[in-house]
Biopython code that builds the backbone (N, CA, C, O; Angstrom):
import numpy as np
from Bio.PDB.StructureBuilder import StructureBuilder

atoms = [
    (1, "UNK", "N", (-37.507, -7.826, -27.049)),
    (1, "UNK", "CA", (-36.321, -7.175, -27.393)),
    (1, "UNK", "C", (-36.247, -5.780, -26.769)),
    (1, "UNK", "O", (-37.162, -5.004, -27.045)),
    (2, "UNK", "N", (-35.300, -5.385, -25.989)),
    (2, "UNK", "CA", (-35.117, -4.094, -25.458)),
    (2, "UNK", "C", (-34.871, -3.009, -26.346)),
    (2, "UNK", "O", (-34.294, -3.273, -27.401)),
    (3, "UNK", "N", (-35.202, -1.848, -26.110)),
    (3, "UNK", "CA", (-34.925, -0.724, -26.864)),
    (3, "UNK", "C", (-33.282, -0.594, -27.079)),
    (3, "UNK", "O", (-32.787, -0.446, -28.196)),
    (4, "UNK", "N", (-32.611, -0.660, -26.021)),
    (4, "UNK", "CA", (-31.067, -0.602, -26.357)),
    (4, "UNK", "C", (-30.553, -1.692, -27.213)),
    (4, "UNK", "O", (-29.446, -1.504, -27.717)),
    (5, "UNK", "N", (-31.187, -2.836, -27.472)),
    (5, "UNK", "CA", (-30.624, -3.746, -28.362)),
    (5, "UNK", "C", (-31.018, -3.278, -29.764)),
    (5, "UNK", "O", (-30.459, -3.862, -30.693)),
    (6, "UNK", "N", (-31.881, -2.329, -30.053)),
    (6, "UNK", "CA", (-32.052, -2.012, -31.373)),
    (6, "UNK", "C", (-31.249, -0.754, -31.893)),
    (6, "UNK", "O", (-31.336, -0.300, -33.034)),
    (7, "UNK", "N", (-30.480, -0.279, -30.907)),
    (7, "UNK", "CA", (-29.565, 0.703, -31.385)),
    (7, "UNK", "C", (-28.273, 0.237, -31.854)),
    (7, "UNK", "O", (-27.683, -0.674, -31.273)),
    (8, "UNK", "N", (-27.772, 0.867, -32.960)),
    (8, "UNK", "CA", (-26.533, 0.278, -33.529)),
    (8, "UNK", "C", (-25.257, 0.527, -32.630)),
    (8, "UNK", "O", (-24.292, -0.238, -32.657)),
    (9, "UNK", "N", (-25.317, 1.566, -31.891)),
    (9, "UNK", "CA", (-24.165, 1.906, -30.844)),
    (9, "UNK", "C", (-22.946, 1.944, -31.534)),
    (9, "UNK", "O", (-21.968, 1.268, -31.218)),
    (10, "UNK", "N", (-23.001, 2.824, -32.590)),
    (10, "UNK", "CA", (-21.819, 3.286, -33.421)),
    (10, "UNK", "C", (-20.966, 2.189, -34.231)),
    (10, "UNK", "O", (-19.939, 2.480, -34.844)),
    (11, "UNK", "N", (-21.513, 0.883, -34.163)),
    (11, "UNK", "CA", (-20.925, -0.136, -35.015)),
    (11, "UNK", "C", (-21.251, 0.010, -36.556)),
    (11, "UNK", "O", (-22.343, 0.317, -37.033)),
    (12, "UNK", "N", (-20.060, -0.277, -37.250)),
    (12, "UNK", "CA", (-20.364, -0.139, -38.750)),
    (12, "UNK", "C", (-20.206, -1.540, -39.247)),
    (12, "UNK", "O", (-19.411, -2.368, -38.802)),
    (13, "UNK", "N", (-21.078, -1.709, -40.247)),
    (13, "UNK", "CA", (-21.108, -2.887, -40.965)),
    (13, "UNK", "C", (-19.905, -2.915, -42.122)),
    (13, "UNK", "O", (-20.126, -2.533, -43.271)),
    (14, "UNK", "N", (-18.701, -3.375, -41.716)),
    (14, "UNK", "CA", (-17.605, -3.220, -42.690)),
    (14, "UNK", "C", (-17.711, -4.210, -43.721)),
    (14, "UNK", "O", (-16.941, -4.090, -44.674)),
    (15, "UNK", "N", (-18.538, -5.185, -43.711)),
    (15, "UNK", "CA", (-18.717, -6.085, -44.895)),
    (15, "UNK", "C", (-19.641, -5.699, -46.000)),
    (15, "UNK", "O", (-19.694, -6.281, -47.084)),
    (16, "UNK", "N", (-20.418, -4.602, -45.620)),
    (16, "UNK", "CA", (-21.546, -4.283, -46.617)),
    (16, "UNK", "C", (-20.665, -3.243, -47.743)),
    (16, "UNK", "O", (-19.715, -2.534, -47.411)),
    (17, "UNK", "N", (-21.174, -3.340, -48.988)),
    (17, "UNK", "CA", (-20.779, -2.548, -50.005)),
    (17, "UNK", "C", (-20.778, -0.977, -49.710)),
    (17, "UNK", "O", (-21.721, -0.506, -49.075)),
    (18, "UNK", "N", (-19.793, -0.199, -50.133)),
    (18, "UNK", "CA", (-19.877, 1.044, -50.189)),
    (18, "UNK", "C", (-20.818, 1.665, -51.133)),
    (18, "UNK", "O", (-20.693, 1.428, -52.334)),
    (19, "UNK", "N", (-21.774, 2.458, -50.687)),
    (19, "UNK", "CA", (-22.790, 3.121, -51.724)),
    (19, "UNK", "C", (-22.204, 4.523, -52.115)),
    (19, "UNK", "O", (-22.102, 4.876, -53.290)),
    (20, "UNK", "N", (-21.809, 5.329, -51.005)),
    (20, "UNK", "CA", (-21.266, 6.593, -51.239)),
    (20, "UNK", "C", (-20.011, 6.839, -50.584)),
    (20, "UNK", "O", (-19.804, 6.671, -49.382)),
    (21, "UNK", "N", (-19.067, 7.305, -51.558)),
    (21, "UNK", "CA", (-17.718, 7.428, -51.147)),
    (21, "UNK", "C", (-17.110, 8.941, -51.631)),
    (21, "UNK", "O", (-17.296, 9.383, -52.765)),
    (22, "UNK", "N", (-16.468, 9.548, -50.736)),
    (22, "UNK", "CA", (-15.967, 10.798, -51.102)),
    (22, "UNK", "C", (-14.677, 10.638, -50.714)),
    (22, "UNK", "O", (-14.389, 10.156, -49.619)),
    (23, "UNK", "N", (-13.677, 11.084, -51.703)),
    (23, "UNK", "CA", (-12.230, 10.965, -51.547)),
    (23, "UNK", "C", (-11.537, 12.416, -51.622)),
    (23, "UNK", "O", (-11.397, 13.012, -52.690)),
    (24, "UNK", "N", (-11.129, 12.910, -50.410)),
    (24, "UNK", "CA", (-10.471, 14.160, -50.522)),
    (24, "UNK", "C", (-11.084, 15.242, -51.496)),
    (24, "UNK", "O", (-10.464, 15.792, -52.406)),
    (25, "UNK", "N", (-12.214, 15.425, -51.204)),
    (25, "UNK", "CA", (-13.310, 16.299, -51.858)),
    (25, "UNK", "C", (-13.187, 17.892, -51.486)),
    (25, "UNK", "O", (-13.133, 18.225, -50.302)),
    (26, "UNK", "N", (-13.146, 18.831, -52.502)),
    (26, "UNK", "CA", (-12.950, 20.036, -52.203)),
    (26, "UNK", "C", (-14.001, 20.818, -53.245)),
    (26, "UNK", "O", (-14.226, 20.392, -54.378)),
    (27, "UNK", "N", (-14.520, 21.847, -52.771)),
    (27, "UNK", "CA", (-15.327, 22.579, -53.477)),
    (27, "UNK", "C", (-15.236, 23.988, -53.292)),
    (27, "UNK", "O", (-15.482, 24.441, -52.175)),
    (28, "UNK", "N", (-14.874, 24.845, -54.350)),
    (28, "UNK", "CA", (-14.482, 26.298, -54.163)),
    (28, "UNK", "C", (-15.407, 27.074, -55.124)),
    (28, "UNK", "O", (-15.544, 26.768, -56.309)),
    (29, "UNK", "N", (-15.989, 28.035, -54.557)),
    (29, "UNK", "CA", (-16.932, 29.052, -55.250)),
    (29, "UNK", "C", (-16.276, 30.344, -55.178)),
    (29, "UNK", "O", (-16.122, 30.862, -54.072)),
    (30, "UNK", "N", (-15.847, 30.959, -56.297)),
    (30, "UNK", "CA", (-15.433, 32.159, -56.471)),
    (30, "UNK", "C", (-14.418, 32.490, -55.523)),
    (30, "UNK", "O", (-14.463, 33.533, -54.871)),
    (31, "UNK", "N", (-13.387, 31.540, -55.406)),
    (31, "UNK", "CA", (-12.253, 31.747, -54.490)),
    (31, "UNK", "C", (-12.413, 31.429, -52.992)),
    (31, "UNK", "O", (-11.501, 31.496, -52.168)),
    (32, "UNK", "N", (-13.652, 31.085, -52.749)),
    (32, "UNK", "CA", (-13.987, 30.684, -51.224)),
    (32, "UNK", "C", (-14.306, 29.177, -51.228)),
    (32, "UNK", "O", (-15.144, 28.580, -51.903)),
    (33, "UNK", "N", (-13.447, 28.709, -50.325)),
    (33, "UNK", "CA", (-13.634, 27.070, -50.123)),
    (33, "UNK", "C", (-14.823, 26.714, -49.266)),
    (33, "UNK", "O", (-14.872, 27.081, -48.092)),
    (34, "UNK", "N", (-15.769, 26.015, -49.820)),
    (34, "UNK", "CA", (-17.008, 25.664, -49.226)),
    (34, "UNK", "C", (-16.781, 24.258, -48.584)),
    (34, "UNK", "O", (-17.363, 24.037, -47.522)),
    (35, "UNK", "N", (-16.027, 23.334, -49.102)),
    (35, "UNK", "CA", (-15.897, 21.976, -48.646)),
    (35, "UNK", "C", (-14.371, 21.736, -48.760)),
    (35, "UNK", "O", (-13.812, 22.117, -49.788)),
    (36, "UNK", "N", (-13.679, 21.153, -47.816)),
    (36, "UNK", "CA", (-12.308, 21.134, -47.699)),
    (36, "UNK", "C", (-11.809, 19.718, -47.349)),
    (36, "UNK", "O", (-11.802, 19.310, -46.187)),
    (37, "UNK", "N", (-11.416, 19.027, -48.338)),
    (37, "UNK", "CA", (-10.710, 17.679, -48.003)),
    (37, "UNK", "C", (-11.634, 16.623, -47.432)),
    (37, "UNK", "O", (-11.143, 15.872, -46.589)),
    (38, "UNK", "N", (-12.909, 16.459, -47.773)),
    (38, "UNK", "CA", (-13.808, 15.720, -47.091)),
    (38, "UNK", "C", (-13.552, 14.016, -47.648)),
    (38, "UNK", "O", (-13.504, 13.661, -48.825)),
    (39, "UNK", "N", (-13.436, 13.285, -46.637)),
    (39, "UNK", "CA", (-13.360, 11.819, -46.935)),
    (39, "UNK", "C", (-14.580, 11.285, -46.159)),
    (39, "UNK", "O", (-14.849, 11.621, -45.006)),
    (40, "UNK", "N", (-15.257, 10.460, -46.870)),
    (40, "UNK", "CA", (-16.502, 9.975, -46.354)),
    (40, "UNK", "C", (-16.830, 8.645, -46.911)),
    (40, "UNK", "O", (-16.756, 8.533, -48.135)),
    (41, "UNK", "N", (-17.202, 7.559, -46.166)),
    (41, "UNK", "CA", (-17.671, 6.337, -46.673)),
    (41, "UNK", "C", (-19.166, 6.025, -45.972)),
    (41, "UNK", "O", (-19.313, 6.162, -44.758)),
    (42, "UNK", "N", (-20.195, 5.618, -46.798)),
    (42, "UNK", "CA", (-21.527, 5.295, -46.403)),
    (42, "UNK", "C", (-21.646, 4.015, -47.019)),
    (42, "UNK", "O", (-21.543, 3.790, -48.225)),
    (43, "UNK", "N", (-21.883, 3.145, -46.059)),
    (43, "UNK", "CA", (-22.137, 1.702, -46.658)),
    (43, "UNK", "C", (-23.573, 1.464, -46.684)),
    (43, "UNK", "O", (-24.415, 2.001, -45.964)),
    (44, "UNK", "N", (-23.790, 0.432, -47.774)),
    (44, "UNK", "CA", (-25.402, 0.064, -47.859)),
    (44, "UNK", "C", (-25.949, -0.267, -46.448)),
    (44, "UNK", "O", (-25.369, -0.885, -45.556)),
    (45, "UNK", "N", (-27.308, 0.327, -46.435)),
    (45, "UNK", "CA", (-27.978, 0.109, -45.281)),
    (45, "UNK", "C", (-27.723, 1.052, -44.169)),
    (45, "UNK", "O", (-28.605, 1.144, -43.316)),
    (46, "UNK", "N", (-26.617, 1.791, -44.044)),
    (46, "UNK", "CA", (-26.388, 2.866, -43.106)),
    (46, "UNK", "C", (-27.300, 4.032, -43.235)),
    (46, "UNK", "O", (-27.632, 4.404, -44.360)),
    (47, "UNK", "N", (-27.763, 4.682, -42.086)),
    (47, "UNK", "CA", (-28.188, 6.039, -42.003)),
    (47, "UNK", "C", (-27.272, 6.999, -41.684)),
    (47, "UNK", "O", (-26.626, 6.758, -40.663)),
    (48, "UNK", "N", (-27.021, 8.028, -42.262)),
    (48, "UNK", "CA", (-26.161, 9.128, -41.956)),
    (48, "UNK", "C", (-26.614, 10.404, -42.049)),
    (48, "UNK", "O", (-27.381, 10.772, -42.939)),
    (49, "UNK", "N", (-26.134, 11.198, -41.072)),
    (49, "UNK", "CA", (-26.559, 12.662, -40.688)),
    (49, "UNK", "C", (-25.442, 13.537, -40.879)),
    (49, "UNK", "O", (-24.347, 13.196, -40.432)),
    (50, "UNK", "N", (-25.592, 14.705, -41.534)),
    (50, "UNK", "CA", (-24.513, 15.757, -41.542)),
    (50, "UNK", "C", (-25.026, 16.974, -40.631)),
    (50, "UNK", "O", (-26.007, 17.623, -40.993)),
    (51, "UNK", "N", (-24.381, 17.254, -39.505)),
    (51, "UNK", "CA", (-24.790, 18.272, -38.696)),
    (51, "UNK", "C", (-23.658, 19.291, -38.674)),
    (51, "UNK", "O", (-22.477, 18.979, -38.831)),
    (52, "UNK", "N", (-24.120, 20.591, -38.457)),
    (52, "UNK", "CA", (-23.183, 21.610, -38.209)),
    (52, "UNK", "C", (-23.920, 22.980, -38.410)),
    (52, "UNK", "O", (-25.099, 23.087, -38.750)),
    (53, "UNK", "N", (-23.063, 24.003, -38.153)),
    (53, "UNK", "CA", (-23.728, 25.430, -38.072)),
    (53, "UNK", "C", (-23.735, 25.836, -39.742)),
    (53, "UNK", "O", (-23.094, 25.304, -40.649)),
    (54, "UNK", "N", (-24.624, 26.886, -39.797)),
    (54, "UNK", "CA", (-24.815, 27.551, -41.082)),
    (54, "UNK", "C", (-23.528, 27.922, -41.873)),
    (54, "UNK", "O", (-22.668, 28.618, -41.333)),
    (55, "UNK", "N", (-23.403, 27.518, -43.004)),
    (55, "UNK", "CA", (-22.280, 27.876, -43.906)),
    (55, "UNK", "C", (-21.059, 26.900, -43.726)),
    (55, "UNK", "O", (-19.944, 27.157, -44.182)),
    (56, "UNK", "N", (-21.349, 25.816, -43.057)),
    (56, "UNK", "CA", (-20.069, 24.919, -43.045)),
    (56, "UNK", "C", (-19.974, 23.916, -43.951)),
    (56, "UNK", "O", (-19.183, 22.993, -43.754)),
    (57, "UNK", "N", (-20.793, 23.966, -45.100)),
    (57, "UNK", "CA", (-20.714, 22.916, -46.104)),
    (57, "UNK", "C", (-21.548, 21.846, -46.322)),
    (57, "UNK", "O", (-21.305, 21.028, -47.209)),
    (58, "UNK", "N", (-22.698, 21.753, -45.461)),
    (58, "UNK", "CA", (-23.450, 20.629, -45.487)),
    (58, "UNK", "C", (-24.277, 20.510, -46.625)),
    (58, "UNK", "O", (-24.381, 19.383, -47.110)),
    (59, "UNK", "N", (-24.892, 21.458, -47.154)),
    (59, "UNK", "CA", (-25.703, 21.348, -48.453)),
    (59, "UNK", "C", (-24.799, 21.196, -49.699)),
    (59, "UNK", "O", (-25.070, 20.479, -50.662)),
    (60, "UNK", "N", (-23.792, 21.889, -49.575)),
    (60, "UNK", "CA", (-22.758, 21.781, -50.723)),
    (60, "UNK", "C", (-22.116, 20.327, -50.909)),
    (60, "UNK", "O", (-21.694, 19.922, -51.992)),
    (61, "UNK", "N", (-22.097, 19.607, -49.745)),
    (61, "UNK", "CA", (-21.577, 18.261, -49.763)),
    (61, "UNK", "C", (-22.775, 17.441, -50.231)),
    (61, "UNK", "O", (-22.526, 16.516, -51.004)),
    (62, "UNK", "N", (-23.920, 17.632, -49.905)),
    (62, "UNK", "CA", (-25.040, 16.850, -50.351)),
    (62, "UNK", "C", (-25.384, 17.086, -51.799)),
    (62, "UNK", "O", (-25.932, 16.199, -52.453)),
    (63, "UNK", "N", (-25.088, 18.220, -52.302)),
    (63, "UNK", "CA", (-25.177, 18.717, -53.625)),
    (63, "UNK", "C", (-24.238, 17.789, -54.520)),
    (63, "UNK", "O", (-24.586, 17.275, -55.582)),
    (64, "UNK", "N", (-23.021, 17.666, -53.927)),
    (64, "UNK", "CA", (-21.920, 16.924, -54.498)),
    (64, "UNK", "C", (-22.262, 15.336, -54.709)),
    (64, "UNK", "O", (-22.082, 14.681, -55.735)),
    (65, "UNK", "N", (-22.707, 14.975, -53.686)),
    (65, "UNK", "CA", (-23.108, 13.523, -53.581)),
    (65, "UNK", "C", (-24.376, 13.429, -54.687)),
    (65, "UNK", "O", (-24.353, 12.511, -55.506)),
    (66, "UNK", "N", (-25.315, 14.253, -54.691)),
    (66, "UNK", "CA", (-26.329, 14.192, -55.643)),
    (66, "UNK", "C", (-26.079, 14.357, -57.116)),
    (66, "UNK", "O", (-26.872, 14.013, -57.993)),
    (67, "UNK", "N", (-24.862, 14.934, -57.314)),
    (67, "UNK", "CA", (-24.481, 15.301, -58.674)),
    (67, "UNK", "C", (-24.850, 16.612, -59.114)),
    (67, "UNK", "O", (-24.540, 16.939, -60.259)),
    (68, "UNK", "N", (-25.510, 17.468, -58.324)),
    (68, "UNK", "CA", (-25.780, 18.817, -58.890)),
    (68, "UNK", "C", (-24.608, 19.733, -58.934)),
    (68, "UNK", "O", (-24.636, 20.775, -59.590)),
    (69, "UNK", "N", (-23.539, 19.335, -58.209)),
    (69, "UNK", "CA", (-22.199, 19.972, -58.317)),
    (69, "UNK", "C", (-21.234, 19.177, -58.568)),
    (69, "UNK", "O", (-21.289, 18.035, -58.113)),
    (70, "UNK", "N", (-20.231, 19.555, -59.274)),
    (70, "UNK", "CA", (-18.847, 18.691, -59.487)),
    (70, "UNK", "C", (-17.931, 19.241, -58.469)),
    (70, "UNK", "O", (-17.907, 20.432, -58.159)),
    (71, "UNK", "N", (-17.061, 18.182, -57.884)),
    (71, "UNK", "CA", (-15.894, 18.893, -57.001)),
    (71, "UNK", "C", (-14.881, 19.540, -57.692)),
    (71, "UNK", "O", (-14.589, 19.204, -58.839)),
    (72, "UNK", "N", (-14.314, 20.444, -57.099)),
    (72, "UNK", "CA", (-13.207, 21.266, -57.612)),
    (72, "UNK", "C", (-11.932, 20.433, -57.605)),
    (72, "UNK", "O", (-11.016, 20.587, -58.413)),
    (73, "UNK", "N", (-11.953, 19.537, -56.623)),
    (73, "UNK", "CA", (-10.768, 18.482, -56.583)),
    (73, "UNK", "C", (-11.431, 17.257, -55.719)),
    (73, "UNK", "O", (-12.357, 17.435, -54.928)),
    (74, "UNK", "N", (-10.852, 16.049, -55.970)),
    (74, "UNK", "CA", (-11.190, 15.003, -55.318)),
    (74, "UNK", "C", (-12.177, 14.187, -56.029)),
    (74, "UNK", "O", (-12.416, 14.586, -57.169)),
    (75, "UNK", "N", (-12.798, 13.165, -55.650)),
    (75, "UNK", "CA", (-13.495, 12.214, -56.281)),
    (75, "UNK", "C", (-14.875, 11.909, -55.466)),
    (75, "UNK", "O", (-14.850, 11.720, -54.250)),
    (76, "UNK", "N", (-15.965, 11.878, -56.156)),
    (76, "UNK", "CA", (-17.244, 11.436, -55.614)),
    (76, "UNK", "C", (-17.651, 10.124, -56.168)),
    (76, "UNK", "O", (-17.850, 10.132, -57.383)),
    (77, "UNK", "N", (-17.824, 8.967, -55.532)),
    (77, "UNK", "CA", (-18.220, 7.726, -56.175)),
    (77, "UNK", "C", (-19.596, 7.207, -55.540)),
    (77, "UNK", "O", (-19.780, 7.107, -54.327)),
    (78, "UNK", "N", (-20.419, 6.931, -56.404)),
    (78, "UNK", "CA", (-21.669, 6.152, -55.984)),
    (78, "UNK", "C", (-21.699, 4.810, -56.601)),
    (78, "UNK", "O", (-21.602, 4.558, -57.802)),
    (79, "UNK", "N", (-21.864, 3.890, -55.510)),
    (79, "UNK", "CA", (-21.717, 2.364, -55.998)),
    (79, "UNK", "C", (-20.468, 2.032, -56.836)),
    (79, "UNK", "O", (-20.435, 1.201, -57.744)),
    (80, "UNK", "N", (-19.286, 2.913, -56.340)),
    (80, "UNK", "CA", (-18.082, 2.581, -57.216)),
    (80, "UNK", "C", (-18.000, 3.299, -58.694)),
    (80, "UNK", "O", (-17.052, 3.137, -59.462)),
    (81, "UNK", "N", (-18.867, 3.919, -58.897)),
    (81, "UNK", "CA", (-18.803, 4.744, -60.093)),
    (81, "UNK", "C", (-18.535, 6.263, -59.841)),
    (81, "UNK", "O", (-19.188, 6.922, -59.033)),
    (82, "UNK", "N", (-17.535, 6.750, -60.590)),
    (82, "UNK", "CA", (-17.211, 8.090, -60.467)),
    (82, "UNK", "C", (-18.434, 9.116, -60.960)),
    (82, "UNK", "O", (-19.045, 8.915, -62.010)),
    (83, "UNK", "N", (-18.702, 10.193, -60.111)),
    (83, "UNK", "CA", (-19.528, 11.061, -60.696)),
    (83, "UNK", "C", (-19.113, 12.001, -61.798)),
    (83, "UNK", "O", (-19.941, 12.802, -62.230)),
    (84, "UNK", "N", (-17.824, 11.958, -62.309)),
    (84, "UNK", "CA", (-17.344, 12.765, -63.307)),
    (84, "UNK", "C", (-17.853, 12.403, -64.675)),
    (84, "UNK", "O", (-17.496, 13.052, -65.658)),
]
sb = StructureBuilder()
sb.init_structure("model")
sb.init_model(0)
sb.init_chain("A")
sb.init_seg("    ")
for serial, (resi, resn, name, xyz) in enumerate(atoms, 1):
    if name == "N":
        sb.init_residue(resn, " ", resi, " ")
    sb.init_atom(name, np.array(xyz, "f"), 0.0, 1.0, " ", f" {name:<3s}", serial, name[0])
structure = sb.get_structure()
């Protein structure tokens, strides 16, 4: 098997169940918006990376997914269950 045949090449398994779903998620700290309107779907078996410069909301987004923070608006679902 060649190495290129092992690469997903951007294809998504649309039949797999959603494990993580963010719907129009916002997070505001002391009047400052850290996360603005994030929509995200991660399906079972997918690997996912969040890249960006310092202060762009990567850690806050991961804290929302982990349940360490609650969104100011929107919804975080893990395997279809709301984190609220």
